[in-house]
Each structure stands twice: as C-alpha cells, then as structure tokens.
C-alpha positions as MATLAB code, in Angstrom:
seq = 'MTEATFRARLVALGLTLDDKAFAAAWAGAQHLRAEIARVEKWLASQL';
ca = [
      80.217  101.758   57.802;
      82.403  100.728   54.918;
      85.888  101.996   54.163;
      84.493  103.877   51.160;
      81.858  105.588   53.301;
      84.457  106.508   55.908;
      86.777  107.925   53.257;
      83.866  109.899   51.743;
      83.038  111.374   55.151;
      86.643  112.420   55.640;
      86.690  114.059   52.207;
      83.418  115.846   53.009;
      85.139  117.252   56.095;
      88.010  118.450   53.933;
      90.434  115.792   55.171;
      92.576  114.009   52.626;
      94.812  111.273   53.975;
      97.497  109.215   52.329;
      97.029  105.439   52.402;
      99.033  104.927   55.589;
      97.204  107.670   57.488;
      93.848  106.417   56.238;
      94.646  102.874   57.399;
      95.474  104.192   60.866;
      92.311  106.313   60.994;
      90.195  103.366   59.795;
      91.702  101.054   62.431;
      91.087  103.673   65.108;
      87.493  104.149   64.020;
      86.875  100.391   64.082;
      88.398  100.147   67.557;
      86.257  103.028   68.784;
      83.102  101.422   67.383;
      83.952   98.154   69.156;
      84.523   99.960   72.454;
      81.231  101.833   72.121;
      79.416   98.557   71.503;
      81.087   97.065   74.577;
      80.007  100.016   76.749;
      76.452   99.895   75.348;
      76.265   96.197   76.224;
      77.525   96.898   79.750;
      75.051   99.767   80.215;
      72.168   97.596   79.035;
      73.113   94.960   81.596;
      72.964   97.566   84.371;
      69.261   98.297   83.843;
];
C-alpha cells in the first residue's frame, strides 16, 4: 500500500489528519504490516 492509498482510505473513512498525525499513522501501519508478516512466517513454519 502506498502513502497515497493509505491517505485515500482514511479520507474514505471520514478521517482527515494533519501531516504530523498522518506520519504517525503511516508509521504505525507499516509497523503493523511488518509484525503481521513476521507472525505469518512463524505460523507457516509451525505446519
């Protein structure tokens, strides 16, 4: 997902963020995606 796509999704949900808040939300989303990938990798190794 690109920053533009993420911002568009937020707008579609009715959320408008200033630049600082958007940067924090973007960083959080990227961190969450990385953690999900890490868990998926661990789960796949458990099969």
